N, C-alpha and C positions, 0 to 999 in steps of 0.2 A: 226741777233744775238739777237735783242730785242724781236722779235717774238718767237724765240726759247727759250728765257729765261722765257717767260711768263708761258708756261706749267709747267716748273720746279718750278717756284715760287708759282704757284697755288697748286702744290703738297705739297710744304713745308708749305704753309699756311693751307692746309688741315690737314697735320700732326700736326702742331702747335695747330690748333683748337681742334683736337682730344685729344692732350696732355692736354690742358687746361680743356677740359671736364673731362678727367681722374682725374686731380688734384682737380677740383671742386667736383667730386664725392667723392674723398678721404676726402676733408675737410668736406663735408656734412656727410660722415660716421663718422668722428671724432666728429663732433658736436652732432650727434645722440648718439654716444657712451657716450659722457660726460653727456648728458641728461639722458640716461638710467642708468648710474652709479649713478647719484645724486638721481634718483627716487628709484633705488634699495637700496641705502644706507638708504633713509628715510623709505622705507618699511621694511628693515631689523631691524632698530632700533625700529620701531613701533611694529613689530612682537615680538622682544625681550621683550619690555615693556609689551606687552599683555600676553606673556607667563609667565613673572614674576608675573603679576597681578593674573593670573589664579592659579599659585602656592600658592600665598598668600591667595587667596580665599579658596583653599583647606586646608591650615593651619588654617584659621579662623573656617571653618566647623569642622575640627578635634579638635580644642580647645573647641568649644561649645559642641561637642559630649562627649569629655573627661570630661568636667565640669559637664554635666548632669549625666554621669555614676558615678562620685564621689559623686554627690548629692544623687543618689539612694543608694549608699553604706552607706552614712551618715544617710539617712532616715531609712534604715534597722536596723541600730544600735540604733535608737531612742526607739524602743520597747523593746530592751534588757535592757535598763536602766530605762524605765518607763513602767512597766507591767500593770498599772491601769490607768483609765481615770484621776483620781485626780493627780497622780504623773506625768502624761504625759505633762501637760500644761507648767510647768516650763522649762524642757529641750526643748520643742517645741519653746518657746519664745527665748531661747538662740540660737537655730538653725536659727530662722528667723532673729535675729539680726546679725548673722554672714553671712547670705546669703541674700543679698538684692534683688536677682533676684526672690526669692520666696516671694509672698505677702500673702499667706494663707496656713495653714496646718489644715487638718481635719483627725480625726480618725473615720471612718464609719464602721458600722456593715455590715454583709453579705447582709442585705437587704438595704444598703446604708443609714440607719438611722445614724445621727451624734451622736457619743459618746463623742467626745471632739473636740474643735476647737481653733485656735489661729490665729490672724491677725498680719501682719507685723507692727512694731512700726513706720515705716517710711511713711505710708499712713494712715492718720486718717479717711479719708472719702471714704474708699474702698466700704463699703456696706451701705453707708448712703443714696444712691439714689434708688438702686434696691435691693430687697431681694436675698438671696443666692439661693432660689428655682428657679430663672430665669436661672441659669446655671446648673440645675440638669440634663438636657438632655445630656450635654457634659460630666458631671461626670459619668453618667450611661454608655455612649458609651465607655469612657476610661476604666471603670471597667469591662465591658463585654469583651473588648479586652484583658485586663490584666488577667481575669479569663481564657480566652481561651489560652493565651500564657504562663500562669503560670509565669509571670514576669511583669515588668513595661510596661505600655502602655500610649500613649498620645492621647488626643482628638484634633480635629481641633481647630484652634485659633478662638476667637470671640472677638468682641469689647464690652468693659464694661464701660458704662458711670458712672461718679461720680458726687457727689453733687456740686463740685466746677465748674461745667460747662465743664470740660474736661473729657477725658477718655483714656483708654489704651487697647491695644490688649493683651488678656490673653489666657492661654492654660493650660488645666488640665492634670496632670500626676497622674495615679492611680497605686498603688503598693500593691499587695496581701500581707497580714500579716499572718504569721504562728507562732504558739507557740506550742512547743513540737510535731511538725509534724502535727498539726491540723490547719485548717483555722481559723483565728481570725479577719476577716473583711478586710478592705482596709485602706491604708494611702493615702490620696488625697493631692497633693501639687499643688497649683495654681501658675503658672509661669507668670511673666510679660515679654513679648517679648522685650520691651526696656531694661528691667533689664538684660535679658540674653545677649543682645548685649553689654551692658556696663560692666557686671561683669565677663563674661566667655570668653572674648577675650583678645588678647595681645595688650596693649595700644601702645607700641612702633611700632608694625606692622601697626597700623591704623593711625599713626600720618600723618596728611595732606591728609587723604583719607575719602571717604564716605562709610558708612556701613548701611545696612537696610535689613529687611525681606520684601519680596515682593511676589505678586501673579505672576503666569506665564505670565499674560498680562502686567506686569510692575507696577501694583498698589502697593503702599507701604503699608505694614501692620504696621511696627515699624521702626523708624528711630533713628540711633545713632549719625551719623555725616554726613555732606554733603560737597560737593565741588562745586565751581562755575561752572555752566553749560556752556560749550563752545564746539566748533567743535573739540577741541584738548583734549577732555576728553575720557579716556578709561574706559570701564566697563566690568564686567564679572559676571556671576551667577553660583552658585554651589548649589547642592541639599543637604539638611540636612535630611537624611532619618532616622526617628525615628519610633519605634514600634507603629503602629496605625496611623501615620500621617507623612507627608513630607512637609518640609518648603524649601523655596528658599532664599538663602543668596545672596544679590547683593552688590558687592564691586566696587567702583568707584575711579579713580585716575587721576589727571591731567597729560597730556603728557609732558615729558621733552623736552627741546630744542634739536634739532638735533645736534649732535656733528660730523658734516660732515668733517670739515677740519682735525682735528687731527686723525680721524679714517680712512678716505677713500682717501684723496687727494694723499698721497704718492703712494698708490697702483694704483690709477688712472693714475698718470704720468708714472709709470713703465709699466702699461698695454698698454697705448697709444704709448709709445716708441716702445715696441715690436710689437704692431699692425701695426705701420707705416712701420716698416722694413719688416714685413711678409705679408703685404697686397698684394703686387705685386705677390709674390710667390703663395699666396693663389688664386689670380685671375687666374694665369696661370694654376695652378693645377685644379681649378674649371672648366676652359674651357675644359681641357683634359678629366676630368671626365664626363663633360656633353656630350662631343662627344662620349665617350665610352658608357655612359648610353643610349644615343639615338640609337647607333648601337645595343646594347643589347635589347632594347625595340623593335626595328624593327625586330630583329631575333626572339624574343619571340612572337611577333604578327604573324610573318610568320609561326612559328612552331604551334601556336594555330590554325591558320587558316587551315593549312594542317591537323591537327589532327581532327578539327571539320568537315572538308570535307570528311575525311575517316570514320567517324562514321556511323553506321547503325541505331543508336538511334537518334530520332528526338529531337532537342533542340529548345525551344521556350521561349523567355523572354517577360514579360509584365510589364507595369508600374502599379502604384497603382490604376489607373482608368480602367485597363483592356485592354489598347491598346498595340498592339504587337510592340516591339522595336527591336527584333532580331529573326531570324530563321536560321537554318543551312540547307545545301542542302538536308540532309536526310529527314528532316521534309517536305521540299518542294516536294520532290519526293514522300513522303508518301501520301500527300493530293492532289497532282496534281496541285498546284498553285506555281507561281514564288515568289521569295522574294519581288520583287517590288509590287506585288499584295497584299501581306500579311502585310508588315510593315506599321504601322499606322492605321490598321483597328482595330475596337473595337468589342463590343458585339452587336448583335449575330455574332459568328464567321462563316466564309464562309464554314467551314467543318462540321458544325452541321447539322444533319438530320432535315428537316423542321418540322416533327411531334414532335420532342423533343426540340424545341426552348424554350418553357416555362419551362420545367423541368431543362434544362441546365442553363437557365438564373437565376433561383432561386438558383441553386447550386453554380454558380459563384458569385452571389451577397453575399452569405454567406461566401465564401472563401475570397473574396476581402475585406470583412468587418473584417477579422482577427479572425472570430469565430472558424474556423477549418482549419487545414493544415495537411492532412494525409501524413506524411512522409513515411509511409510504402507503399503508392501507392493505387490507386483505378482504377477500370476498367470502360471503357466507349466505345461508338461506334462513329466512325467518318465516314464522307462521302467524297469520292474523287470528283474531279471536273467532272468526267464522271458519277457520280451518284451511284457508287458501294459503299457498306458499308463494314467496316472491324473493328474488335475489337482491342482496344488499352489498354495498361496499362500506367497510368499517375502518375509520381512521382514529387511532387512539393517541393520547398524549397524557403525560403526568399532570395531575391537578395539584398545583402548588399554592399554599396560602400566603398571607402577607408576611409571615415569619420565615418564608423560604422552606417550609416543611411540606413534604408530599402527603396529602391527605386522601388521595384516591386517584381515579382516572377519569378523564373527560373523553367521550367518544362522539364522533360525528358520523351519522349513518345516512348513506345515500341509497334511495330506492332505484335499482337498476332495471326495473320492469320495462320502462320505455326504451332505455338504451338497448336492452336485449331484443325488443321488438324491431328497433331500427336495424340492429345487426342482422336479424333474421331476414329483413327486407333486402338489405345489401347482399346477403349471402344468396338469396333467391335471384336477385338481379345478376350477380356474378355467375351463377349457374346458367342463367339464360344466355349471358354473353359468351360463356364457354361453349354452350350448345351451338350458338350462332357461328362462333369461330370454327367449331368442328365441321359445321356444314360448309363453311367457306373452304375448309381444308380438303373437302371432297373434290372441289374443283382443282385445288392445288395438286392433289394426288393424280388426277387425270392428266394435268399438264406435265407433272413429273414423269408419269409412265410414258407419255408420248415423247418426252425429252430423253429419258434414260434408255428406252427400248430401241432407239434408233440404232445404237452401236451393235448390240447382239443380233438384231434382225438384219442389219446390213451385212454383218459377218456371215450369218446363215445364208443370205442370198448370194454372197460372193462364193462361198464354198459350194453351194448347190450349182451355181453356174459353172464353176470349174469342174464339178463332177460330171455334169452333162457334157461338157466339152470332151472330157476323157472318154465317156461312154460313146460319144459320136465317132471316135477313132476306129481303126481296124479292129475286128473282133479278136484277133489273135494277139494283139499287142496291148491289151489293157494293163496298165500299171497297177497291180493289186495294192502295193504299199501306198501309192498316192491316194487311191480310192478309199482305203481304210483310214488314212490320216484325215481326208476331207470329211468322211462320214463321222469320225470321232470328233472333229472340230464342230460339225453341225450339232451333234448331241451336246457337246459342252456348252455351246452358245445358247441352245434351247434351254438347257438346265439353268444357265446363267440368267436368262430372261425370266424364268420362273422365280429364281431367287430374288431378282430385282423387284418383281411384283409383290412377293411376300414381304421383303424388307421395307418397301415403300409403304405398304399397307400397315405394317407394324409401326413405322415411323409416324404415319398420319394419326394412328390411334393413340400415340404417345404412351404405349405400355413399355414395360421393361424388355429390352431386346436381348437376344442371345449373344453373349460375349464369349470369346474363346481366345486362347493363346495362339498367335499366328506369327510366323517368321516374316520379317519385312521382305525377304527375297520372294516368298510365295505370293505376296500381294502384287509385286511388280511382274512376276511371271504370269499371273492371271490376266493382266491387262496388256501384256506384251503383244499378243496377236493382233488385237484391235489397234493398238498404237502403230504396229508395223504396217498394217494396211493403209491407215490414213497418212502416215509419214511417207510411205512410198508414193502415194498418190500426189502429195504436195511437194515432194522432193526435199524432205527434211530428214536429217540424221538425228536419231534418238541416242543420246549418250546417258548411260546409267552409271552412277558413282556410288557404290555400296561400300560403306566402311566395314572392315573386318571385325568379327566377333560381336555382332549386334545381338542384343537380347530379344526375346519374343515380346510382342506387344499384345495387350488385352483389348480386343475390339470386336465389332460386328464386321466380319470379313466382307460381306457383300456391300454394305454401305460405304466402307472405307475404299474399296475398289472403285466404287462409283465416284467418290471424291477425287481419287487420283486420276481417273479417266477424264473427269470434267476439267480438272486443272490442266492436264496434258493437252486435251483438245483445244482449250482456250489458248494455251501457249502456242500451239501450232497455228491457230487462226490469227494470232497476233503477229505472225511473220508471213505475210502474203507473198506470193510469187512476184519477183521483180524488186522486192525490198532489198536494200543494200545488205549483203551477207556479213557475217562476223569475220574476225581476223583469219579464221581458218579457211575462208573462201567458200564456205557452205553454211546454210542455215542449220543451226544446231539447237535441239531441245535437250536440256540436261535435267535428269532426275537424280537427286542426291539424297542419301539416307545416312544419318549418323546419330550417335547418342548425344542428347543434349548435355552441355557442360554447365548450364545455369543452375539446375536443381539436383544434379546427380551428386552422390557422395554422402558424407556424414555431416550433421549439424554440429555446431560448437558444443552442445550439450551431450554429444555422443549418440544421439538417436538418429537412425537412418532416415533420410528424407526420400521423397518419391522421385524416382528417375523417369526420364522421358526419352522417346526416340523422335527425332525431328526429320520430317520429310520436306524436301525443297524442290520445286519445279521452276526452272529458270528458262526464260525465252530471251531472245535478242531482237525483239521487235522495237517499235517506236516508243514504248513506254506508255504511261498513263498521265493524262493532264490533271491539273489540280481539281477541276470540276468533276471529272470522272472518279477520282480518288474519293471525294466526299460522298458519292452516291453508289459506290461500287457494290456494296452488299445490300442495297435497298431492293426489296422484292419488286419484280416487273420492270426494273431499270436495266437497259441493255444498249450496247453500242452496235449490235449486229442488226442487219435489216430483217433477218429471219429469226432472231433470237426472241425468247420469252422473258428473259430477265430473272429466271428462277434458280439457275445453276449455282452461282456463287452464294446466294442467300441460303439455299438448302445445304450446301457444303459447310458453311460456317455452323449451321444448326447441328448438323451431324457431329462435327468435331467437338463442339461445346457439350453435346450430350455425352461424349466420351471423356469429358473432363479436360480436354486440351484447348488449344487456341489456334485460330487461323488468321494470318496476317500477310502483308505484302510490303515490299520495299523495292527501290530502284536497283537494277543490276548494272554492273560495270562491264564494258563502257556504255552499254545501252540495254534497254529491255526492262523486264520486271521479274522479281523472285517472289513466288508464293510459298509460304512456309506454314506447316501445321505440325502439331505435336500429338503423340499418343502415349498413354502410360505404359510403362514396362510391366509385363505380366509378373 
């Protein structure tokens, strides 16, 4: 029986000891709570006193600023009652007697020469030790600021010694004076900083407190009152922002005794009573919440682990020294190393290619130093454990812990091997498409040759026929000059046909074509014979309008001549015989050349912009319908029965290769204008 009672007794003793431990914990909690409450009460009262002191300091600054503004208004009225220097002295003396903070008044001319002056009657030795010229620099600084601000301005304060062996901190205030809207010099008022504190502040507000002007480092400039220095002294500073200068006002006040019992004790007893009743319930609820939170954390960890294991994106975490602290299975599979082999390793990383160690080492040193962190990602090359290389995209972000402190970097690594393979396939497909397009262009070249060689071949045929006609005449009457001209024209057109074939072949091959500086006049002269032949045949007058002083253009001469010739021929064909003529009574085709006014000249920043020369071909035909305008530059679209639909499409391609633009618009009163631009050489 005794032996069986011992285990139960030991259990009860264990329960009792745990109960005492619980009560001890409760008593400790209550004691800590009381200490915290006392501390918080003291901090609350100290904060309340500090806030009240800061409000009072703001009121002191406001009073000083208001007093200075009233003084400015009073000084402005001084010149209205005393317009001359002789009459100015008496009211100035009255003003100084009424305002003890002002120790000197001066009326200075625009050049700062003194016209009239008056010292305060309360300080007999103000200028007995140093002359007034010693403070001229401060006066000039204040007046320069006043002139710039068109209002009162203050100078920085300065110490002024007096003959009595003491001195005081002074400050100059300069006020521009105007009379009948014209400047009439300056009114300079010298303020005593101790006087400002004594005369422009609320005496009741400062009772039992210390007030002074001080530097930002705590050095006192002027003192009005002090309090005994102790550990229970509160102090605050407020800025007095004046035009041209800023002063710091320091206000001190002794701390009041803490009123703990009347203010806090009742609340403490009530709170403790409620706390003792609720502590057990809180402990039980806390335990249940803790268990629930632990389960939720375990579930969250399991979910995150499953999610990380399912990712195909490699994840890698590093500390601030570059050592790996975490990798996911995707990263391990990517580089061919296990997590145990990677975690804890530093630089150089085991997946770096050996020949890139130095480059990667420098790049990582820059990143770990915090100098750069490309959030948009950067590409690199990794090496697997078997030695194979593969491209990757790395995206890095700071790794921040729960306290908001950066503990390292988290990187997401994407394997770009498949993407590069797809890009290679796309590139191969693109090359095949380009090859197919080049084969199609061979047919385009054949069509273009047949289209463009009609003019020079027709011209050669015409000149040859004319030559035969001349040779068929009497033998003694052969016109040598005409024969030479005809043969020279045949040679020129044959050479032109050769250039056309060469230029079209270069155009089809899409290689860099030969560009040269060409005068616009020479381009028109080159096609003038062909235009003259066709114009004479159709009964059309060709009018050339060439602006004077045109610069040279940079172009492929042959291709641009073909463009001009195509546009001119299309314009002639747009005015068929029998069509109503223009106002002049004859069908006219106009070729105009002038320098473009849209892009020529200098930019606002002073840098010269690119200039252009504009060519315009104007016909007075029936114009273009809306349907035709929409398809005008489409390859193989034509409105002619014998046309191939390649001329305008190729013309636009040629002009765009030169950097220009080809367009059209309606002409007035009827017809169409085709314009294109070429860059100035």
